[in-house]
PAVO-506676 format. One record per residue: residue in three letters; residue number from 0; x negated, y, z negated of N, C-alpha, C, CB in turn. Coordinates in pm, whole numbers. Atoms other than C-alpha are relative to their C-alpha. Glycine has a CB too. Example, Ala and Ser with C-alpha at 12.3 -4.5 7.8 and 13.67 -1.06 7.14 Angstrom:
fimar aa ALA, i 0, n.c1 -89, n.c2 -119, n.c3 0, ca.c1 -1230, ca.c2 -450, ca.c3 -780, c.c1 -90, c.c2 120, c.c3 0, cb.c1 99, cb.c2 3, cb.c3 -125 $
fimar aa SER, i 1, n.c1 82, n.c2 -119, n.c3 6, ca.c1 -1367, ca.c2 -106, ca.c3 -714, c.c1 77, c.c2 109, c.c3 -73, cb.c1 -41, cb.c2 46, cb.c3 142 $
***
This chain:
fimar aa MET, i 0, n.c1 87, n.c2 39, n.c3 108, ca.c1 5178, ca.c2 361, ca.c3 -834, c.c1 79, c.c2 -29, c.c3 -126, cb.c1 -103, cb.c2 107, cb.c3 -26 $
fimar aa ASP, i 1, n.c1 -79, n.c2 22, n.c3 119, ca.c1 5443, ca.c2 384, ca.c3 -1101, c.c1 65, c.c2 -138, c.c3 3, cb.c1 106, cb.c2 108, cb.c3 -13 $
fimar aa TYR, i 2, n.c1 -64, n.c2 130, n.c3 -9, ca.c1 5609, ca.c2 69, ca.c3 -969, c.c1 -95, c.c2 -113, c.c3 -36, cb.c1 54, cb.c2 -21, cb.c3 139 $
fimar aa THR, i 3, n.c1 94, n.c2 108, n.c3 30, ca.c1 5296, ca.c2 -141, ca.c3 -995, c.c1 -33, c.c2 -5, c.c3 -148, cb.c1 -127, cb.c2 16, cb.c3 81 $
fimar aa ILE, i 4, n.c1 30, n.c2 -1, n.c3 143, ca.c1 5208, ca.c2 -31, ca.c3 -1348, c.c1 121, c.c2 -47, c.c3 -79, cb.c1 -44, cb.c2 141, cb.c3 -46 $
fimar aa SER, i 5, n.c1 -121, n.c2 39, n.c3 70, ca.c1 5569, ca.c2 -70, ca.c3 -1460, c.c1 26, c.c2 -149, c.c3 12, cb.c1 118, cb.c2 77, cb.c3 52 $
fimar aa SER, i 6, n.c1 -28, n.c2 142, n.c3 -19, ca.c1 5604, ca.c2 -415, ca.c3 -1311, c.c1 -100, c.c2 -88, c.c3 -75, cb.c1 -1, cb.c2 -35, cb.c3 148 $
fimar aa VAL, i 7, n.c1 100, n.c2 77, n.c3 73, ca.c1 5277, ca.c2 -540, ca.c3 -1460, c.c1 26, c.c2 5, c.c3 -149, cb.c1 -142, cb.c2 52, cb.c3 30 $
fimar aa LEU, i 8, n.c1 -26, n.c2 -11, n.c3 142, ca.c1 5360, ca.c2 -406, ca.c3 -1804, c.c1 130, c.c2 -69, c.c3 -40, cb.c1 4, cb.c2 146, cb.c3 -41 $
fimar aa ALA, i 9, n.c1 -126, n.c2 68, n.c3 30, ca.c1 5717, ca.c2 -538, ca.c3 -1789, c.c1 -20, c.c2 -152, c.c3 1, cb.c1 109, cb.c2 41, cb.c3 100 $
fimar aa ALA, i 10, n.c1 26, n.c2 143, n.c3 -5, ca.c1 5590, ca.c2 -882, ca.c3 -1691, c.c1 -81, c.c2 -46, c.c3 -121, cb.c1 -74, cb.c2 -37, cb.c3 129 $
fimar aa ALA, i 11, n.c1 80, n.c2 35, n.c3 118, ca.c1 5340, ca.c2 -879, ca.c3 -1978, c.c1 84, c.c2 4, c.c3 -126, cb.c1 -119, cb.c2 93, cb.c3 -14 $
fimar aa GLY, i 12, n.c1 -81, n.c2 -17, n.c3 119, ca.c1 5611, ca.c2 -779, ca.c3 -2220, c.c1 91, c.c2 -116, c.c3 -30, cb.c1 80, cb.c2 120, cb.c3 12 $
fimar aa GLY, i 13, n.c1 -92, n.c2 110, n.c3 24, ca.c1 5843, ca.c2 -1072, ca.c3 -2176, c.c1 142, c.c2 46, c.c3 -25, cb.c1 -48, cb.c2 -81, cb.c3 -115 $
fimar aa GLY, i 14, n.c1 -135, n.c2 -52, n.c3 11, ca.c1 6145, ca.c2 -846, ca.c3 -2219, c.c1 55, c.c2 14, c.c3 -140, cb.c1 89, cb.c2 -85, cb.c3 75 $
fimar aa ALA, i 15, n.c1 -55, n.c2 -7, n.c3 135, ca.c1 6182, ca.c2 -856, ca.c3 -2599, c.c1 -81, c.c2 97, c.c3 -84, cb.c1 0, cb.c2 -139, cb.c3 -66 $
fimar aa GLY, i 16, n.c1 65, n.c2 -96, n.c3 88, ca.c1 6089, ca.c2 -544, ca.c3 -2798, c.c1 -131, c.c2 52, c.c3 57, cb.c1 -25, cb.c2 -62, cb.c3 -134 $
fimar aa VAL, i 17, n.c1 133, n.c2 -47, n.c3 -40, ca.c1 5739, ca.c2 -401, ca.c3 -2792, c.c1 -86, c.c2 -121, c.c3 30, cb.c1 -66, cb.c2 91, cb.c3 -110 $
fimar aa PRO, i 18, n.c1 83, n.c2 116, n.c3 -34, ca.c1 5519, ca.c2 -648, ca.c3 -2608, c.c1 -134, c.c2 7, c.c3 -71, cb.c1 -21, cb.c2 -9, cb.c3 153 $
fimar aa ILE, i 19, n.c1 120, n.c2 -2, n.c3 84, ca.c1 5251, ca.c2 -720, ca.c3 -2864, c.c1 -124, c.c2 -38, c.c3 81, cb.c1 16, cb.c2 -94, cb.c3 -120 $
fimar aa LEU, i 20, n.c1 117, n.c2 41, n.c3 -78, ca.c1 5024, ca.c2 -900, ca.c3 -2619, c.c1 -43, c.c2 108, c.c3 98, cb.c1 30, cb.c2 -128, cb.c3 75 $
fimar aa ALA, i 21, n.c1 36, n.c2 -108, n.c3 -91, ca.c1 5040, ca.c2 -607, ca.c3 -2377, c.c1 -73, c.c2 111, c.c3 -75, cb.c1 126, cb.c2 56, cb.c3 70 $
fimar aa LEU, i 22, n.c1 71, n.c2 -101, n.c3 81, ca.c1 4942, ca.c2 -363, ca.c3 -2653, c.c1 -139, c.c2 -50, c.c3 -38, cb.c1 81, cb.c2 33, cb.c3 -128 $
fimar aa PHE, i 23, n.c1 130, n.c2 58, n.c3 34, ca.c1 4663, ca.c2 -598, ca.c3 -2760, c.c1 -93, c.c2 3, c.c3 121, cb.c1 17, cb.c2 -144, cb.c3 -52 $
fimar aa GLY, i 24, n.c1 80, n.c2 -4, n.c3 -122, ca.c1 4543, ca.c2 -622, ca.c3 -2399, c.c1 -49, c.c2 140, c.c3 33, cb.c1 79, cb.c2 -55, cb.c3 116 $
fimar aa ALA, i 25, n.c1 42, n.c2 -138, n.c3 -25, ca.c1 4538, ca.c2 -243, ca.c3 -2364, c.c1 -109, c.c2 42, c.c3 -97, cb.c1 121, cb.c2 96, cb.c3 -12 $
fimar aa ALA, i 26, n.c1 104, n.c2 -32, n.c3 99, ca.c1 4336, ca.c2 -213, ca.c3 -2686, c.c1 -132, c.c2 -68, c.c3 35, cb.c1 45, cb.c2 -42, cb.c3 -142 $
fimar aa ILE, i 27, n.c1 123, n.c2 72, n.c3 -40, ca.c1 4087, ca.c2 -477, ca.c3 -2569, c.c1 -61, c.c2 67, c.c3 124, cb.c1 31, cb.c2 -150, cb.c3 28 $
fimar aa ALA, i 28, n.c1 50, n.c2 -67, n.c3 -119, ca.c1 4061, ca.c2 -301, ca.c3 -2232, c.c1 -71, c.c2 130, c.c3 -35, cb.c1 114, cb.c2 28, cb.c3 98 $
fimar aa CYS, i 29, n.c1 67, n.c2 -123, n.c3 44, ca.c1 3979, ca.c2 28, ca.c3 -2407, c.c1 -137, c.c2 -29, c.c3 -57, cb.c1 85, cb.c2 74, cb.c3 -104 $
fimar aa GLY, i 30, n.c1 129, n.c2 37, n.c3 58, ca.c1 3702, ca.c2 -142, ca.c3 -2602, c.c1 -101, c.c2 -42, c.c3 106, cb.c1 17, cb.c2 -112, cb.c3 -98 $
fimar aa ILE, i 31, n.c1 90, n.c2 44, n.c3 -108, ca.c1 3555, ca.c2 -305, ca.c3 -2291, c.c1 -46, c.c2 120, c.c3 83, cb.c1 71, cb.c2 -103, cb.c3 90 $
fimar aa ILE, i 32, n.c1 35, n.c2 -120, n.c3 -76, ca.c1 3564, ca.c2 29, ca.c3 -2109, c.c1 -109, c.c2 79, c.c3 -72, cb.c1 124, cb.c2 88, cb.c3 23 $
fimar aa ILE, i 33, n.c1 97, n.c2 -77, n.c3 77, ca.c1 3375, ca.c2 205, ca.c3 -2388, c.c1 -135, c.c2 -70, c.c3 -5, cb.c1 51, cb.c2 24, cb.c3 -143 $
fimar aa VAL, i 34, n.c1 126, n.c2 74, n.c3 6, ca.c1 3115, ca.c2 -70, ca.c3 -2421, c.c1 -71, c.c2 3, c.c3 136, cb.c1 24, cb.c2 -146, cb.c3 -43 $
fimar aa GLY, i 35, n.c1 61, n.c2 -3, n.c3 -133, ca.c1 3058, ca.c2 -82, ca.c3 -2044, c.c1 -60, c.c2 136, c.c3 34, cb.c1 102, cb.c2 -37, cb.c3 104 $
fimar aa ALA, i 36, n.c1 52, n.c2 -135, n.c3 -29, ca.c1 3019, ca.c2 295, ca.c3 -2016, c.c1 -123, c.c2 29, c.c3 -83, cb.c1 108, cb.c2 106, cb.c3 -27 $
fimar aa SER, i 37, n.c1 117, n.c2 -28, n.c3 85, ca.c1 2781, ca.c2 313, ca.c3 -2310, c.c1 -122, c.c2 -80, c.c3 45, cb.c1 32, cb.c2 -32, cb.c3 -147 $
fimar aa LEU, i 38, n.c1 113, n.c2 78, n.c3 -53, ca.c1 2566, ca.c2 32, ca.c3 -2170, c.c1 -54, c.c2 61, c.c3 129, cb.c1 42, cb.c2 -146, cb.c3 24 $
fimar aa GLY, i 39, n.c1 43, n.c2 -61, n.c3 -125, ca.c1 2559, ca.c2 199, ca.c3 -1830, c.c1 -80, c.c2 128, c.c3 -21, cb.c1 119, cb.c2 29, cb.c3 87 $
fimar aa ILE, i 40, n.c1 71, n.c2 -125, n.c3 26, ca.c1 2458, ca.c2 538, ca.c3 -1964, c.c1 -132, c.c2 -27, c.c3 -72, cb.c1 87, cb.c2 96, cb.c3 -82 $
fimar aa GLY, i 41, n.c1 125, n.c2 36, n.c3 68, ca.c1 2200, ca.c2 376, ca.c3 -2193, c.c1 -105, c.c2 -52, c.c3 97, cb.c1 26, cb.c2 -104, cb.c3 -107 $
fimar aa MET, i 42, n.c1 94, n.c2 51, n.c3 -100, ca.c1 2044, ca.c2 192, ca.c3 -1900, c.c1 -51, c.c2 112, c.c3 90, cb.c1 65, cb.c2 -109, cb.c3 86 $
fimar aa ILE, i 43, n.c1 43, n.c2 -114, n.c3 -82, ca.c1 2038, ca.c2 512, ca.c3 -1693, c.c1 -106, c.c2 80, c.c3 -75, cb.c1 120, cb.c2 90, cb.c3 36 $
fimar aa GLY, i 44, n.c1 96, n.c2 -78, n.c3 80, ca.c1 1862, ca.c2 696, ca.c3 -1976, c.c1 -133, c.c2 -70, c.c3 -16, cb.c1 58, cb.c2 28, cb.c3 -136 $
fimar aa SER, i 45, n.c1 127, n.c2 71, n.c3 20, ca.c1 1605, ca.c2 424, ca.c3 -2039, c.c1 -80, c.c2 -8, c.c3 129, cb.c1 26, cb.c2 -140, cb.c3 -53 $
fimar aa LYS, i 46, n.c1 72, n.c2 7, n.c3 -128, ca.c1 1519, ca.c2 383, ca.c3 -1671, c.c1 -53, c.c2 138, c.c3 43, cb.c1 91, cb.c2 -57, cb.c3 110 $
fimar aa ALA, i 47, n.c1 47, n.c2 -135, n.c3 -33, ca.c1 1495, ca.c2 761, ca.c3 -1629, c.c1 -124, c.c2 35, c.c3 -80, cb.c1 110, cb.c2 104, cb.c3 -25 $
fimar aa VAL, i 48, n.c1 118, n.c2 -28, n.c3 83, ca.c1 1252, ca.c2 789, ca.c3 -1919, c.c1 -120, c.c2 -80, c.c3 50, cb.c1 28, cb.c2 -33, cb.c3 -148 $
fimar aa ASP, i 49, n.c1 110, n.c2 81, n.c3 -55, ca.c1 1045, ca.c2 501, ca.c3 -1776, c.c1 -56, c.c2 61, c.c3 127, cb.c1 48, cb.c2 -142, cb.c3 27 $
fimar aa SER, i 50, n.c1 52, n.c2 -55, n.c3 -126, ca.c1 1026, ca.c2 662, ca.c3 -1433, c.c1 -63, c.c2 136, c.c3 -19, cb.c1 111, cb.c2 10, cb.c3 101 $
fimar aa ILE, i 51, n.c1 67, n.c2 -128, n.c3 28, ca.c1 944, ca.c2 1005, ca.c3 -1575, c.c1 -137, c.c2 -24, c.c3 -60, cb.c1 86, cb.c2 87, cb.c3 -95 $
fimar aa ALA, i 52, n.c1 131, n.c2 32, n.c3 57, ca.c1 662, ca.c2 843, ca.c3 -1774, c.c1 -97, c.c2 -46, c.c3 109, cb.c1 14, cb.c2 -109, cb.c3 -108 $
fimar aa ARG, i 53, n.c1 88, n.c2 46, n.c3 -108, ca.c1 528, ca.c2 686, ca.c3 -1454, c.c1 -35, c.c2 110, c.c3 97, cb.c1 65, cb.c2 -114, cb.c3 74 $
fimar aa GLN, i 54, n.c1 22, n.c2 -111, n.c3 -94, ca.c1 566, ca.c2 997, ca.c3 -1237, c.c1 49, c.c2 130, c.c3 -63, cb.c1 72, cb.c2 -26, cb.c3 136 $
fimar aa PRO, i 55, n.c1 -44, n.c2 -122, n.c3 67, ca.c1 578, ca.c2 1312, ca.c3 -1449, c.c1 31, c.c2 115, c.c3 96, cb.c1 -104, cb.c2 44, cb.c3 -98 $
fimar aa GLU, i 56, n.c1 -24, n.c2 -110, n.c3 -93, ca.c1 571, ca.c2 1537, ca.c3 -1144, c.c1 140, c.c2 -5, c.c3 61, cb.c1 -106, cb.c2 -1, cb.c3 110 $
fimar aa ALA, i 57, n.c1 -135, n.c2 13, n.c3 -54, ca.c1 911, ca.c2 1404, ca.c3 -1033, c.c1 105, c.c2 4, c.c3 -110, cb.c1 14, cb.c2 -131, cb.c3 79 $
fimar aa GLY, i 58, n.c1 -89, n.c2 1, n.c3 115, ca.c1 1066, ca.c2 1456, ca.c3 -1374, c.c1 128, c.c2 79, c.c3 18, cb.c1 -72, cb.c2 53, cb.c3 -117 $
fimar aa SER, i 59, n.c1 -120, n.c2 -83, n.c3 -15, ca.c1 1305, ca.c2 1733, ca.c3 -1276, c.c1 101, c.c2 -66, c.c3 94, cb.c1 -37, cb.c2 140, cb.c3 52 $
fimar aa ARG, i 60, n.c1 -92, n.c2 67, n.c3 -92, ca.c1 1451, ca.c2 1540, ca.c3 -983, c.c1 63, c.c2 -124, c.c3 -65, cb.c1 -73, cb.c2 -41, cb.c3 129 $
fimar aa ILE, i 61, n.c1 -52, n.c2 118, n.c3 68, ca.c1 1487, ca.c2 1225, ca.c3 -1192, c.c1 102, c.c2 41, c.c3 -106, cb.c1 -115, cb.c2 -80, cb.c3 -66 $
fimar aa PHE, i 62, n.c1 -92, n.c2 -47, n.c3 102, ca.c1 1653, ca.c2 1421, ca.c3 -1471, c.c1 134, c.c2 43, c.c3 60, cb.c1 -63, cb.c2 117, cb.c3 -77 $
fimar aa ILE, i 63, n.c1 -124, n.c2 -44, n.c3 -66, ca.c1 1906, ca.c2 1578, ca.c3 -1233, c.c1 80, c.c2 -121, c.c3 48, cb.c1 -33, cb.c2 94, cb.c3 120 $
fimar aa ALA, i 64, n.c1 -69, n.c2 121, n.c3 -45, ca.c1 1987, ca.c2 1238, ca.c3 -1081, c.c1 61, c.c2 -76, c.c3 -118, cb.c1 -96, cb.c2 -91, cb.c3 78 $
fimar aa MET, i 65, n.c1 -50, n.c2 69, n.c3 118, ca.c1 2027, ca.c2 1092, ca.c3 -1430, c.c1 126, c.c2 68, c.c3 -53, cb.c1 -107, cb.c2 -4, cb.c3 -110 $
fimar aa ILE, i 66, n.c1 -116, n.c2 -74, n.c3 50, ca.c1 2269, ca.c2 1366, ca.c3 -1540, c.c1 119, c.c2 -19, c.c3 92, cb.c1 -33, cb.c2 149, cb.c3 -14 $
fimar aa LEU, i 67, n.c1 -109, n.c2 22, n.c3 -96, ca.c1 2475, ca.c2 1327, ca.c3 -1221, c.c1 59, c.c2 -139, c.c3 -14, cb.c1 -49, cb.c2 22, cb.c3 142 $
fimar aa ALA, i 68, n.c1 -49, n.c2 137, n.c3 14, ca.c1 2499, ca.c2 949, ca.c3 -1261, c.c1 76, c.c2 -17, c.c3 -131, cb.c1 -116, cb.c2 -99, cb.c3 7 $
fimar aa ALA, i 69, n.c1 -69, n.c2 10, n.c3 128, ca.c1 2595, ca.c2 981, ca.c3 -1628, c.c1 135, c.c2 71, c.c3 4, cb.c1 -87, cb.c2 58, cb.c3 -112 $
fimar aa ALA, i 70, n.c1 -128, n.c2 -72, n.c3 -12, ca.c1 2864, ca.c2 1237, ca.c3 -1543, c.c1 100, c.c2 -80, c.c3 81, cb.c1 -22, cb.c2 138, cb.c3 66 $
fimar aa LEU, i 71, n.c1 -91, n.c2 83, n.c3 -78, ca.c1 3011, ca.c2 1006, ca.c3 -1279, c.c1 52, c.c2 -118, c.c3 -82, cb.c1 -71, cb.c2 -51, cb.c3 126 $
fimar aa ILE, i 72, n.c1 -44, n.c2 110, n.c3 86, ca.c1 3020, ca.c2 718, ca.c3 -1528, c.c1 101, c.c2 50, c.c3 -102, cb.c1 -120, cb.c2 -64, cb.c3 -71 $
fimar aa GLU, i 73, n.c1 -94, n.c2 -56, n.c3 97, ca.c1 3191, ca.c2 941, ca.c3 -1785, c.c1 134, c.c2 31, c.c3 66, cb.c1 -58, cb.c2 127, cb.c3 -63 $
fimar aa GLY, i 74, n.c1 -125, n.c2 -30, n.c3 -70, ca.c1 3449, ca.c2 1051, ca.c3 -1527, c.c1 84, c.c2 -125, c.c3 22, cb.c1 -28, cb.c2 66, cb.c3 133 $
fimar aa VAL, i 75, n.c1 -72, n.c2 126, n.c3 -21, ca.c1 3541, ca.c2 693, ca.c3 -1438, c.c1 50, c.c2 -55, c.c3 -134, cb.c1 -91, cb.c2 -104, cb.c3 70 $
fimar aa THR, i 76, n.c1 -39, n.c2 47, n.c3 132, ca.c1 3551, ca.c2 606, ca.c3 -1809, c.c1 123, c.c2 75, c.c3 -50, cb.c1 -114, cb.c2 16, cb.c3 -99 $
fimar aa PHE, i 77, n.c1 -116, n.c2 -78, n.c3 45, ca.c1 3793, ca.c2 889, ca.c3 -1886, c.c1 126, c.c2 -39, c.c3 75, cb.c1 -26, cb.c2 149, cb.c3 17 $
fimar aa PHE, i 78, n.c1 -118, n.c2 41, n.c3 -77, ca.c1 4026, ca.c2 786, ca.c3 -1603, c.c1 49, c.c2 -137, c.c3 -45, cb.c1 -32, cb.c2 -3, cb.c3 150 $
fimar aa ALA, i 79, n.c1 -41, n.c2 133, n.c3 45, ca.c1 4024, ca.c2 422, ca.c3 -1718, c.c1 64, c.c2 5, c.c3 -138, cb.c1 -121, cb.c2 -95, cb.c3 -2 $
fimar aa LEU, i 80, n.c1 -60, n.c2 -15, n.c3 132, ca.c1 4093, ca.c2 522, ca.c3 -2078, c.c1 135, c.c2 67, c.c3 8, cb.c1 -92, cb.c2 79, cb.c3 -92 $
fimar aa LEU, i 81, n.c1 -129, n.c2 -66, n.c3 -18, ca.c1 4373, ca.c2 750, ca.c3 -1962, c.c1 106, c.c2 -101, c.c3 43, cb.c1 -12, cb.c2 112, cb.c3 103 $
fimar aa ILE, i 82, n.c1 -94, n.c2 102, n.c3 -44, ca.c1 4538, ca.c2 458, ca.c3 -1785, c.c1 36, c.c2 -93, c.c3 -115, cb.c1 -58, cb.c2 -81, cb.c3 117 $
fimar aa CYS, i 83, n.c1 -29, n.c2 86, n.c3 116, ca.c1 4505, ca.c2 240, ca.c3 -2097, c.c1 90, c.c2 70, c.c3 -101, cb.c1 -131, cb.c2 -43, cb.c3 -68 $
fimar aa PHE, i 84, n.c1 -82, n.c2 -74, n.c3 98, ca.c1 4647, ca.c2 509, ca.c3 -2326, c.c1 140, c.c2 24, c.c3 54, cb.c1 -66, cb.c2 133, cb.c3 -36 $
fimar aa LEU, i 85, n.c1 -133, n.c2 -19, n.c3 -57, ca.c1 4933, ca.c2 583, ca.c3 -2087, c.c1 81, c.c2 -129, c.c3 -4, cb.c1 -11, cb.c2 50, cb.c3 144 $
fimar aa SER, i 86, n.c1 -73, n.c2 126, n.c3 8, ca.c1 5022, ca.c2 215, ca.c3 -2076, c.c1 45, c.c2 -29, c.c3 -142, cb.c1 -87, cb.c2 -115, cb.c3 51 $
fimar aa VAL, i 87, n.c1 -39, n.c2 20, n.c3 140, ca.c1 5024, ca.c2 198, ca.c3 -2457, c.c1 118, c.c2 89, c.c3 -35, cb.c1 -118, cb.c2 27, cb.c3 -95 $
fimar aa PHE, i 88, n.c1 -111, n.c2 -90, n.c3 32, ca.c1 5248, ca.c2 504, ca.c3 -2485, c.c1 126, c.c2 -35, c.c3 79, cb.c1 -40, cb.c2 144, cb.c3 28 $
fimar aa TRP, i 89, n.c1 -115, n.c2 43, n.c3 -78, ca.c1 5472, ca.c2 375, ca.c3 -2206, c.c1 66, c.c2 -120, c.c3 -67, cb.c1 -41, cb.c2 -34, cb.c3 144 $
fimar aa LEU, i 90, n.c1 -54, n.c2 117, n.c3 66, ca.c1 5510, ca.c2 43, ca.c3 -2390, c.c1 72, c.c2 37, c.c3 -130, cb.c1 -112, cb.c2 -99, cb.c3 -28 $
fimar aa ARG, i 91, n.c1 -67, n.c2 -41, n.c3 124, ca.c1 5595, ca.c2 215, ca.c3 -2718, c.c1 129, c.c2 75, c.c3 28, cb.c1 -94, cb.c2 88, cb.c3 -83 $
fimar aa GLY, i 92, n.c1 -122, n.c2 -71, n.c3 -35, ca.c1 5849, ca.c2 435, ca.c3 -2545, c.c1 108, c.c2 -93, c.c3 53, cb.c1 -29, cb.c2 107, cb.c3 103 $
fimar aa ALA, i 93, n.c1 -96, n.c2 94, n.c3 -54, ca.c1 6013, ca.c2 132, ca.c3 -2383, c.c1 72, c.c2 -78, c.c3 -109, cb.c1 -68, cb.c2 -95, cb.c3 95 $
fimar aa ALA, i 94, n.c1 -58, n.c2 80, n.c3 108, ca.c1 6084, ca.c2 -28, ca.c3 -2719, c.c1 118, c.c2 69, c.c3 -64, cb.c1 -105, cb.c2 -31, cb.c3 -106 $
***
């Protein structure tokens, strides 16, 4: 795994100093990750409220499913942000 990340970041850098475009790409990726996760969790919450309003007797099961789905989205988001931050720190250390 280290070879693939290193080769992609080295190719994006062009070999001269801190690759500005690679840092910019990592920052844009972090923003896209946050926006995607927030939209996903917002949609989960809105659909859960709609379904609880339609079937109040199934509210506890819907709530549990909503919390589980939101936790899974947060987990994937944290891993993606970790990869972006590690790439930024790796690029700064390479300079």
